[in-house]
Structures are given as structure tokens and as C-alpha cells.
N, C-alpha and C positions, 0 to 999 in steps of 0.2 A: 504494500500499499504506500502510494507516495504521499509524503507530507505536504499539505497546501503550503505554498510560499507567496506572501503578499510583499511587494516591494514599492516604496514610494521614491519616485525620482523628482527631485525638487527642481532640477535644471537650473537656469541662471535667475533664481527668484529668492527672496527674503534676505534682508540684511542680517547681521550677527545677532541682534537683539531679537528679531522676529523668529530666527531659526531657534534661539535658545527657548523662547516662549513655546514654540510649536513642540520641540523636544519634550519639554516639561509637561506639556498636554498629553503627549503620547505616553510618556511615562507613567502618568496618573491613570489614564484610561486603558492601558494594555499592560497591566500589572501581571496578568496571567496568561501565559500563551502556551499552554500545554500541547494543543493540537494543531498548531499552526505555526510557521515561521514568518517572521516580519523583519524587513530591513528598510532603512532610509538611506537615500543618496543626496546629501546637502551639497552646496557649493563648496569648493576648496577653501574659501574664505571663512566658512562656518564650520567645517569639520571639527575643529579642536573644541569649540563650545558644545557641539552636540555630542561628541565623544564623552566629555565631561558630564553632561546631564544624563546620559544614557548608560554610563558605565555601571556594571552590576545588573543590568536588566537583560531580558532576554531579546531586546531590539538590537539587531546588528546595524552596523554603520559602514557605509562603502563610499567610494569615489566614482565619479561619473565617467572617468576616462584614464588611460595611462600611456606611457610610451613603452616600446619593446625593448630598449637598451636599459642596462643597469645604471649607467651614468654617462655623461658627455656633454659635448656643446650642442645642447637641444634647448635653446632658450624657451622659457615658458611651459616646459614639459615636466611631468613627474613620473618617475619610474615605479615600477610595481613593488620594488624593494622599499622605496620611500613611503608608499601607501601603507604597507605593511608595519613599517616602523612608527608610523604615525599612530597605529593602534586599530586601524581598519582591517576588516576581514573580507571585504567584498569589492567587486569593481564591475561596472557596466563597460561592455565591449561592443563597438560597432553599432551603436545606437542609430536609428534611421536618420535623425538629425545630424549626426556625425557624418554619415555617409552622404546625405544630400547636401549639407551646407559646407562641410569641410573635405570633401573628396576621399573620405575613407573607402578603401577597397577590399575585397575578399582577402587579398594578400596582406594589407595592414592589419586587418581584424585577425587573421591567423597568427601573425607575429605577436600582436598583443595578448591573445589568448595564451600562447606558449610562455610569455613573460609572466602573466598572471599566475599561471600554474607553477612556474619556477619559483615564485616567490612565496608560494603557499597561500595565495588568495584564492577566494571562491567567486568565479567570474559568471555574470550573466551575459550571454551572447545573443545579440538582437539580430533579428531577421525580418524581412518585410518588403512587400512590393509598392510600387507607386500607383496612382489612380490609373495612369495610362497603361501600365503593365497589367493591371487587373482587367480593365475593360477590353484589352487586346487578347485576353485569355491566356497570359503568360504567368500567372501567379505561382502555379507549382513549379514550373521551370525556374523562376526567379529564386524563390526561397530554397528549392533544392540546391541550385547552384551555390547559393549563400552558404549553405550548411555544409556541403562538400567542400568548399573552399576553406571555411573556418577550421573545420576539423581534420584537414588533411593531415596524414601521418600520425594522428593521435592514436593511442592504445586504449583498450577498454578501461585499464586503471587510470588513465588521464581523465576519464570522464566521470570519475567518482564525485567531483565537487563542481561539475559544470551544469549550470541551468540554462535552458534556452528560453527565448522570448520572442514569441510572433507578434510584430507590431506593424500592421498595414500603415504605410505612410500617410495614406489618405484619411486615416482615422485619428491621427495624432493632433490633439488640440482643436479639432474641427467640430466637435459635438457629435460626429457621426461615428459609429462603430459597426464593425462587422457583426452580422447576426450570429448568434451562438452556432447555427449551423455551418455558416461560412467559416468561422474560427474552428470549429471542429474538423472540418473538412481538411484545413491546412495542418492542423496539429496532427491529424491522423497520418497524413501523407509524411510529415517530418518523423513520426515515430516509426513509420515502416521503413523509411530510409535509414534511420538510426539501426534498425535490425539488419539491413543488408549490410551496412558499413561496419559495424561492431558487435553485431550479435543481439539475441533476444535479451539477455540480461541487461545490458546498457539500455536497450530501448524500453524495457519496463521500468528501469530505475530513474531514467532521466526525466526531471521535471521540465515541463514546457508552459511558460506563463503566456497569457494573452495581454496585449497592451494596446491601447487606443480608445481613449474617452470611455475608461472603465469608471463606473460610479455605483453608488448603492443600490440604485433601481435596476441594473442590469447584471451585477456581478453574480447573483444567485443562479441565474439561468446559465450564464457562461460556466459557472463551476459545476453545473449539472452535467456537463459534457464529459465523456469518458477519458479524453485525452488533454483536457485543460486543467493545470494543476496549480494555478495561481494567477496573480495578475501583476504586471508592471505598470504602476499608476502614476499619471502626471499630474494634471491640474488638481484632481480631487485629493492628491496627497499633501496639498499646501494647506488644507483646512483640517484640523484635528477630527472634528465630527464626521466629515465625509470620509476620511481615510479609515477611521475606527469603525464606520458602518460597512465598509469594505471588508475589513479584517474580520469582523463579526457576522459575516453573511449567513452563518449557520444558525444564528439566533433568531 
């Protein structure tokens, strides 16, 4: 049985004081997390205060991106080892906004994934198609290619701490979301591909989140699908009440 995993990606939002307040609210509202895993990904500027507030709780803290090198002349970048040294345990890799706005490719995603695993981090690898790709019937081709590119040469053992997140680009921050059936279709395809690539055990053990305008009103239906194991939440994770409603979808 795969443990549900809800993650809040705060993106480039919230000043330090706002981040502290939100973390304090989450600490108070999510004090007991026996049956679900929760993580938040604040801005780099707020990581330290969020780590301080959430220290000793079951809520993990991660960073939204990393570089693949351990150190070097890479101004503005952060290595996976630095992220681990800060006290974070997780990292987002290949988010659709990184791919669309900053030109990340399957190759750079793969290099970052290996760097994260090298440093002992637990990465969430993001996959997703644009509206044009969906409308042209290329969704499965695109996400399958992204998965193969990201996981190239990884072993079954490497996948132990890897989570996947399917995020259709056209549903991120638009108020639109894939229907539960549309999301399940993609998740099912990804799980079948995992089986082909790395075997049945990896396929069954790997968690696949859905991301893209997830909110309290649609999360229960999404989580009712057999291959959806959690959510990577954007806007709704910036308000404690809305994120907690997603986390407590079973109540």
C-alpha cells in the first residue's frame, strides 16, 4: 500500500514573515500525520525560518530546484549537497515551470535527479504536457519520453526514494485541472512504463502525485483513482486552511 503524499510548492511567493506564519499554522493544524506524508517547498529565502518552525514535526521541508554539480562557478545555483546541509530532505526536479520558462530539458532533469540521489535527498520528479501537446494527442508520448529521459540508467534501488508528479502544464495556476479520469489515464500509463523499465516492484512502490489546480473540492475524487498517490499543490498550499483541507481529504 503506497502512503499518500501531499506536497506544497510555494513557488516564488511569501516573504520571510509570511512563510513563518504559514509554517506555524501548518504545525498547529497538522500535528498528527500517521497515515499521510506531507512536505512543503518554500522559497530559498524562507527555507531557514520554515525549517526552524517545523523542526521536530512530521512535515518535511524541501527546495524547489538544485544544480547537478557539487560545487563550482555556477552563480545563483545551489547544489544538492548544500540543500542537504541546510537540513532539507527533499527537492523538486524538472517542474513544468522550470522546463517552460528556464529551458530545462530531459537531460538536465536526469542530471539533477542523480545529484539529488547522490546527496541523499528524496526528489519529486515532475512530468507534464502543454495544452498544444494534449490537443494534438501527444500527451502519452510526451510524458513517457520525459520519464524515460529522467530515469535513464537508474536502478531499481535508486527508485526507492523517488516520487513522480504528473503536472499538465495547462492546469498549473489556471484554475483548470485534468479530470480524475484524465489524470488516472496518464498515471496508469506512467506506472505501466515503470514496470517495463524497472520491474513490477518499482512500479507498485513508486508514488505518483497529481499537480495542477488541486484544491479541497477535487482532491478526494482524484485520490479515489487507483494510480494517484498524492498531490503536488501550488496556489492552494499558500493558505493553511486550503492546504490542510487537501491533506485531510479522507475526513
